[in-house]
C-alpha positions as CSV (number, residue, x, y, z in Angstrom):
1,M,-93.3,-30.3,-13.5
2,S,-91.9,-33.1,-15.5
3,M,-88.6,-32.9,-17.3
4,N,-90.4,-32.9,-20.8
5,T,-92.5,-29.9,-19.8
6,T,-89.5,-28.0,-18.6
7,R,-87.6,-28.7,-21.9
8,L,-90.7,-27.7,-23.9
9,F,-90.9,-24.3,-22.1
10,S,-87.2,-23.8,-22.4
11,F,-87.3,-24.5,-26.2
12,F,-90.4,-22.2,-26.6
13,F,-88.7,-19.2,-24.8
14,M,-85.4,-19.8,-26.7
15,L,-87.3,-19.7,-29.9
16,L,-89.2,-16.6,-28.9
17,A,-85.9,-14.9,-27.9
18,L,-84.3,-15.7,-31.3
19,L,-87.4,-14.4,-33.2
20,S,-87.2,-11.2,-31.2
21,C,-83.6,-10.7,-32.2
22,A,-84.3,-11.4,-35.8
23,F,-87.2,-8.9,-36.1
24,S,-85.4,-6.2,-34.1
25,A,-82.4,-6.1,-36.6
26,P,-81.9,-2.7,-38.2
27,V,-83.5,-2.2,-41.6
28,S,-81.5,-0.3,-44.2
29,Q,-83.4,2.5,-45.8
30,A,-82.7,4.0,-49.2
31,A,-80.5,7.0,-49.1
32,R,-82.4,10.3,-49.3
33,D,-81.0,13.7,-50.1
34,V,-81.7,16.9,-48.2
35,W,-82.3,19.7,-50.7
36,V,-82.2,23.4,-49.8
37,P,-83.1,25.3,-52.9
38,E,-82.1,29.0,-53.0
39,I,-85.1,31.3,-52.9
40,T,-84.7,33.7,-55.8
41,S,-87.8,35.9,-55.2
42,P,-88.6,37.9,-53.2
43,T,-85.3,39.7,-52.9
44,S,-84.1,42.4,-50.5
45,D,-85.3,45.0,-53.1
46,S,-88.9,43.6,-53.1
47,T,-91.8,45.5,-51.6
48,W,-95.1,43.6,-51.4
49,T,-98.5,44.9,-50.2
50,V,-100.8,43.3,-47.7
51,G,-103.6,41.5,-49.6
52,G,-101.5,41.3,-52.8
53,T,-100.7,38.1,-54.7
54,Y,-97.0,37.5,-55.6
55,S,-94.8,34.8,-57.0
56,V,-92.3,33.1,-54.8
57,T,-89.5,31.5,-56.8
58,W,-86.6,29.2,-56.1
59,D,-83.8,27.5,-58.0
60,T,-84.5,23.9,-59.0
61,S,-81.3,23.3,-61.0
62,S,-79.7,21.3,-58.2
63,E,-82.7,19.1,-57.3
64,P,-81.5,15.6,-56.3
65,S,-83.2,12.4,-57.5
66,Q,-84.4,11.3,-54.0
67,V,-85.9,14.4,-52.3
68,T,-86.9,13.5,-48.7
69,N,-90.1,15.5,-48.8
70,P,-91.1,16.8,-52.2
71,T,-94.2,18.7,-51.1
72,G,-93.8,22.3,-50.0
73,K,-95.2,24.8,-47.6
74,I,-94.6,28.6,-47.5
75,Y,-94.7,30.6,-44.3
76,L,-94.0,34.3,-43.4
77,R,-91.2,35.0,-40.9
78,Q,-90.5,38.2,-39.1
79,G,-87.4,38.4,-36.9
80,D,-87.0,35.1,-35.1
81,A,-90.6,34.1,-35.3
82,T,-92.2,32.0,-38.1
83,Q,-96.0,32.2,-38.4
84,S,-97.7,29.0,-37.4
85,T,-100.0,28.8,-40.4
86,P,-98.6,28.5,-44.0
87,I,-99.7,31.0,-46.5
88,K,-99.4,28.2,-49.2
89,S,-99.1,24.5,-49.0
90,G,-99.4,21.3,-51.1
91,F,-97.3,22.3,-54.0
92,A,-94.4,20.4,-55.6
93,L,-90.9,21.7,-54.7
94,S,-89.8,20.8,-58.3
95,D,-92.2,23.4,-59.7
96,G,-89.8,26.2,-58.8
97,S,-92.5,28.8,-58.1
98,V,-95.9,29.3,-56.5
99,E,-98.3,32.2,-56.1
100,V,-99.0,33.4,-52.5
101,T,-101.4,36.0,-51.1
102,I,-100.2,38.1,-48.2
103,P,-102.8,37.8,-45.5
104,E,-104.9,40.9,-44.6
105,D,-103.8,40.7,-40.9
106,T,-100.0,40.9,-41.7
107,T,-98.3,43.8,-39.9
108,P,-96.3,46.0,-42.3
109,G,-92.5,45.7,-41.9
110,S,-89.5,43.6,-42.7
111,W,-90.4,39.9,-43.5
112,M,-88.9,36.8,-45.0
113,I,-90.4,33.9,-46.9
114,V,-89.7,30.4,-45.4
115,L,-89.8,27.5,-47.8
116,F,-90.4,24.1,-46.1
117,G,-90.5,20.7,-47.7
118,D,-87.2,18.9,-47.7
119,S,-85.7,21.5,-45.4
120,G,-86.5,24.9,-44.0
121,N,-84.8,27.8,-45.7
122,W,-85.7,31.5,-46.0
123,S,-85.4,34.4,-48.4
124,S,-83.7,37.7,-47.9
125,A,-85.6,40.1,-45.8
126,F,-88.0,42.2,-47.9
127,S,-90.7,44.8,-47.1
128,I,-94.4,44.3,-46.8
129,E,-96.4,47.5,-46.7
130,A,-100.0,48.4,-45.8
131,A,-102.6,48.3,-48.6
């Protein structure tokens, strides 16, 4: 190889290395707030019935301006297990409430509502009874 070809390859690889460094630099992202709204309904005094439709409510008074994920999902949780299929999804967390229907295959007992969106938080345990 001639000296000019070697210099050309060296220049090319140095340029490639510099571009790689420039494009791998960290990118700053806008700060986002995690919001954990308190679930206000159901409460520990609530008793719902399998197949019934009920209102789940949460406090929106402390909603930050930059919510990480503003779209919510609601799941049922019993003990340490959260059901894999939401009973409601696609609603705005800023709404503060949503209607849910308790699935027909829900086992009566002590349950909690899990509100996912920006975070995962759950209600107090409440009762679901057979229809």
